[in-house]
N, C-alpha and C positions, 0 to 999 in steps of 0.2 A: 122152495120152488127154484130149480136150476134151469136157466135158459142159456143156450149157446148162441152167440152172435157170430155170423160168418161174413167174410168179405173176400171174394175170390178174384184173383188176377190170372193172367195168361200162364204164368209159371210160379204162382204163389197162392197161398191161402193165409189169411190173418183171422184170428178168432179171439173171442173172450168168452169165458164161462162165468156167469154171475148168479149169485143167490138173490133172487128178486123178492124174497120175503124181507130182506134187509137192504137190498140194493148195494150189496158189497161184491167186489171183484174177487173171484176165487183163483183164477189163473188167466193169463193172456199169453199170446205167442203166435207162432206161425211156422210155415214151411216155405222156404224160398229155393230157387233153382230147381224146381220140380222138373223131372224128365232127365236128370243128370245123375252121375255117380257121386257128385259132391253136393247133393241137396242138403240144406241146413235146417234143422229143427230147433226152434227157440221156444223156451218156456220161461215165463216170468211169474213166479208165485210170490205174492206180497209177503215180505218178511224173510224171504229165503234168497239164497244166491241163484242167479240166473243159470239156466241149463241150456247148453248148446251141444248138439250132436250133428255130425256129418255122416251121411249114409246115401246109398243109392235108393232113390225114390222116383219111380217112373211116371206116376200119374197122380191126379188129385184124389182119387179114391184111396190109393195106397197111403197118401199123405195124411188124410183124415183118420184112416184106420191106425196108422202109427201114432198119431196124436192121442187117440182114444186109449190105445194100449199103454202109453206112458201115464195118462191121467188115472188109469185103473191099476197101475203098478203098485205093489205093496209099499215100496219106499216113498211114493208120493201120496197115495191114498186120497187124491182129490175127489174121486168118485169110486164106488165099489163095482158098479155096473152101469152100462150105458142107459138103462131104463130110468136112471135118476134124472136124465135130461128130459124135461117135460115139453119143451118147444124149442124151435130154432128160428131165429130171425136173420134174414138175409138182406144185406145192402144190395139194392139194385139201382143202377145209376139213372136209367131213363124209364119213366112211366108214361111219357107222352101226355096226351089229353085223356088217356083211358083211366088214369088213376090219380085222384086228388087226395088219397089217403092210403094207409097200409091195408093189405089184404091177405087173407089166408090163401095159400097156394094150392091150386088144383090144376087139372090138365088144361082147363080153359085159360087160366092165368099164365101157365107156361107157354101156351101158344101165342098169347098176346105179347108176352115179353119177346118171343121170337120175332113177331111181326114188327117190333120196335127196334130191331137190330140195325136197320138202316139209319136210324137217328143216333145210335151210339155203338158203332161197329167196334170200337176199341174196348168197350166195357160190358155191354149186355151179354155177349156170347160167353164171357168168362163168369159173369154172375150166374148165368144159366147153368154152367158146368157145376158150380157149387151146389145149386139147387138140386140138380139131377143126382149128384153124388150123395147128398144128404137124404134124398128120398129113397135111395137104394139101401143105405146103411141104417136109416131110421124110418122104415116104411109105415109105422103106426104113429109117428110123432108129428104134431102140427108144425108146418113150415109157414113162415110169414114173410112176405116181400115188403120191404120198407124202401120207398123210392126217394132218391135225391131231389127229384123234380116236384114231388107232391106238395110241399109247403108253398111253392110259388104259384100254384094253380088258382090262388085268389087274385092274381093280378088282373086289372081291368084291361079291356081290349086296347085301349089307347097306349098301354105299356107294352103289350106283347105282340101287337101286329106291326110288321115291318112295312116301310113305305115302298113296297114292291107291288107289282100287279096282284090284286087280291086273289086271283085265280090260283096263284102259286101256294097260297095258304090253303085254299079249298082242296087242291089236288094232292099236295105233298106235305101239308101241315108244317110249312115253313113259318116259324114264329119263334118268339122268345120263350124258352122254357125255364132257364135258370137251374143252377146246381148248388151243391153244398147245403141243400135245404134242411137236413137234420141238424147241422151245425148252427145255422142261423136261427132255427126254431129253438134250440136248446139255450143258446146264450141270450136270446131276447127274453125268454121267460126268466132266466137267472137274473137278468138286469132288472126286470120289474120287481122281482123278489127283493133284490138288494135295495131298491128305491122305496120299497114298502108301498108300492102303488099298483093299481089295477092294470094288468097287461093290456086289456082291451081298450084302454083310454090313453095309451102312450104313443108318442112318435119316436121311434127308435131306428138308428142306423147301425147295422152290424157289419163289421169288416172282417171277413175270414181271409187271413193272409198267410199263405204257405208257399209251396212250390206252385200250386194253383191258387189263384186269388179271386174272391168275389165280394161284392158289397151289396147290401140289401136295405131298402127303405120299407119300414113297417109302420103302418098307421092303423090305430084302433084294432090291433090284433091280426091284421091282414097285410099281405105283401102288396105294396104299391108298385115297386119296381125292383129289379135286380140286374147286376151288370153282365153276368154270363148270359148268353143268348140261345140261339138255335143249337150251338155246341158250347163247350167250355172255353173256346178260343177268344170270345168277345170280352171286352171290358178292360179291367186293370192290366198293367204290365205284370207278367208272371215270371217264374223261373226260366222257362224255355218257350213260353207262348207270348205272342206279340201284343195281344189285347187289341184295342181299337186302332184301326188304321184306315186310310183311304182305300176303298175297295179297288180302285183303278191301279193301285200299286201292284196288286196280285197279277193282273193281266199284263202289265208292263214288264214285270220281272220274268214272267213265263215266256214272253216273246223275246226278251233280250238274252236270257240265259238258256233258252230252249229247254225249259223244264216240262216234264210230264205233270199231270194233275197230282199224282202220288208224290212226286218230288216237291211240288209246291206246297202241298199239305204238310209234308215233313219239315220243310223250311219254316213254316209259320208256327208249327206246334212243338218242334224239337230243337230248333237252332236259333230261336229269336228271344225276345224278352231280355231278362237280366244277362243271360249267357251270351246272346247275340250282340248286345250293346257293349258289354265289358270285354268279351274275349277272355275272361278270367274264370268265371264260375257262374252257376245258376243259384248258388247258395248265398243268402244274404250275410251270413256270418263271415264267409270267405271274402266277400266284397268289402265288408266293413274293415276287415283286417288289412286288405290290400289297397284300400282307397288312397292312403297317403302316398304310395309309390306308383299307383296306376290311375291316371286321370280318367280313363274310361270306366274304371270300377266306380269312381265317385260319380261320374255322369250317369251310370245306370241307377245308382241310389237316388240321385236327384230327380231323374225322370220318374222313377217308381213313386216317390213321395209327392211329386207335383201332380201326377195323374190321380193318385189317391185323394189328394186334397180337393181337386176339381170335382170328383165324384161326391165327396162328403158335402161340399157346398151346394152342388146341384141337387142332391137328394134332400138337403135341408130346405131348399126352395120348393121342391115338389111336395114336401110334407107340410109346408106352411110353418116351418119352425122345427126344432129338434129338442126333445126332452133328454135324450141320452145317445151317446156314441159308444159303441163297444168294439174293442179289438180282441180278436181270437186267432187261432191257428198258430203254427210254429213261429212265424215272424211276428204276428200280432201279440203273442203271449210273451215273447222273449226279447225282441229287438226294441229296446227303450228309445234308441235314437230315431228309429223309424216313426214311432208313435209321436215323439216330440216334433219332428219335422213335418209330419202330416197335419199337425194341429196349429203350426205357426201361421199367423195371419187370420185365424178363424175366430179370434176373440170378439169380433164385431157381432157374431151371431150367438154369442154366449158360451162358446166352447173354449174354456181357459184351462190349460193343463197345468198341473203343479209339478214342476221339474223334479223336485226332491221326492215326492211320492212316486212319480213315474220311474225315476232311477232306482228306487228302493223296492219297487213292487215285486212280490213273489206270489204267484197264484192269483186267486180272485181278489181284486182290489179296485177301489175308486182312485183315480189318478187325476181328477180335476181339483181345483182349489175349492176350499170349503164353501165359499159363497158363489161359486160359478152358477150362472143361471141355468146352464145345461150341464149335465153330468157326463163324465168320461170314465169308462171302466175298462179294465183288462180282465177278461173272464176265460179261463181254459175251457175249451169245448169238450164235449163227451158224446160223440155221435153214437157210440156203442150202447150207452145207457138209454138213449132215445129209442134205438132199435129194440132193446130188451123191453122197455116199457110198452112200446107199441105191440110187441109180441105177447106180452103178458095180458094186455087189454083184450086182444083178440082171443087168446086162450080162455079168458074168463067169459067172454061172450059165447064161446062154443060149449061151455059146460051147462 
């Protein structure tokens, strides 16, 4: 059973094709710079050299058609015909309160995703574009929407209602939604498996750290709280996003700098975070290399780790203790120094990192000392596999 997983952006598509009988990756890749004469098609087939082509590709439909043509080409032979693809799973960023799980896509679902564009104007329109293209190219194939927000729909009201006039929630659905849900879901289940314990009886903190960062508290299999909120701007310090700040700073800067709402939004989302503090880069690897010569690069790292540590400690308190802490995402999986600094001083709550294990960890690994009361793990995420599994499940229900 071959399932295609799609993730569409404004000028890009990313995809994976998986054999879900064995849960193995057949090929992954994407097309970037769509709409230009120098669009780039990348294909990565396990065990083979990566393929890169530059061509004029003017829209998302042409991009997917070109991908399919290459996958069906005799020299690659990934598939012989597009009919081998039995279902398509789409990453959709925002499902609002409408969706607490994945759904088969029909016209009503498309309309509801459109209705939610106001909540995710930077993502949902492009996710919809991918859905529309796939429905045209694969009119008979099941399409499934898997929402970043769905996993967090188990949060209690005390976690997701903001201390604003309640009427704003009733009128405009202003509330905490949370994001990166498929990633938090995946690594939390992997953690329970590694511990050999029942997922529904654990207190787990999952930290997804990349250019976008979020941290989630999971108790007895349900999300208790998560750091991203109404939008992905809230919470931890991120690559270019500020995370938590005093709301009055926004109105103050708008008045002093004479900014429009659009300019203020761009400042907070595109020019803040690690990039804004350091003036060097939004990339943690670059900052780590520059820290010795650039004090602000080191400052950005220190602020990042301090804020992360506060969230870990706060969520441990909310959970009434912690059985496991999981690091994932590009930074979480690769930046050993960040993991170590984030755990410094948390020994009192049972989180004791093993520096040697942490420094030598590659892939999925426990990085706490052997007798640590609470376990610490590094677990690579696999959001595409979650999307494929959800799609396979719904396909099975449809038969």
